[in-house]
N, C-alpha and C positions, 0 to 999 in steps of 0.2 A: 504494500500500500504506500502511496506517495501523496503528499500534500503539495499543492502549488498555490500561487497567488492569482493566477489567471488561466482560464481555460481557452486554449487557442482553437477556435471553431474550424480552422482550415486543416488542422492535423489531429483532431481529437478522435480517439478510438477507445474501445473498451467500455467499462461501466464506472460511473462517477457518482459521488454524493456531493451535493451542493447544499450546505446548511446556511439558512438565512436567519434573520432576527426572529422570524415567526414560523418557519417551516423547514422541512428537508425535502430536497428534490433528488430523485434518482434518474440519471440520464444514462440510457443504454444506446451507445452509438452503433452497436452491431444490429440491434433490432429497430433502432431509430424510434425509441419511445421515451416519454417523460412521465414520471409519476410524482405527484406532490403529496406529501404527508403533512397536513396542517398541524401545527402545534408541536411537532417532533423537533427537538433541538432548540425549542424556544428559549431565548436568553433570559426570560423572566423580567424583562424590562417593560414596565407598565406603560411606557410611551408608545409601544407597538402592540396593536391588537391583531389577533388572528382572524383573517377573513375566510369565509366559506366560499369556495369556487366550484363551478360545475366540474364534475369528473374528478373531484378530490379522491385520492387513494386508488385511482385507476390508471392503467397505462393509456396514454393518449399518443397519437402519432407526432413525433418530433420532426419538423421540417428543417430546422436549423437553429443555430445559436448566434445572435448578433453580438452579445457581449456577456461576459461572466468573469468578474474581477472582485476579489476581496475588498470590502469597503464600499462597493457600489451596487446598485440594483442590477440584477441579471435580466437579460431579455431573451426569451425563448420564442421561436416561431413555431406554432403548432397547428394541427388540423383537428377539427372536431371529430371525435370518435364515431359519432352517429351520422355525420354528413360530410363527405369528402370535399364538398364545394366550399365549406366554411373554414377559413383560416383566420388565426388571430394571434396576438402577442400575449405572452405571459410575462409580466414585469414583476419582479420580486421586491421584497424589502431588501435592505443591504445584506450582501453576502458576508458570512462570518468565516467559512472555510470551504475549501474545495479539495476532495480527496478521491484518488482512483482506488476502486475496490475490486476491480476485475478487468 
């Protein structure tokens, strides 16, 4: 396992966890999926509340990563799991850590 400060979208492969102030994201670049676990890894900072998003705790199709850097909000480009014509951004609370797990 290796921790990094920034995920390079151009060369990323494998499986990664991205912990933010309010959630943990699992990015699988082999399957091209994103899973958000709301509240997992939450820093306990009361200035950040955990939002409920559609398809939480489910794999959704990952189309790409615009940015993912510790200390900044990550931006993930995803497709709706139930409608392939709908694409949207998932923008996170500030990233706390990025770690390769597979």
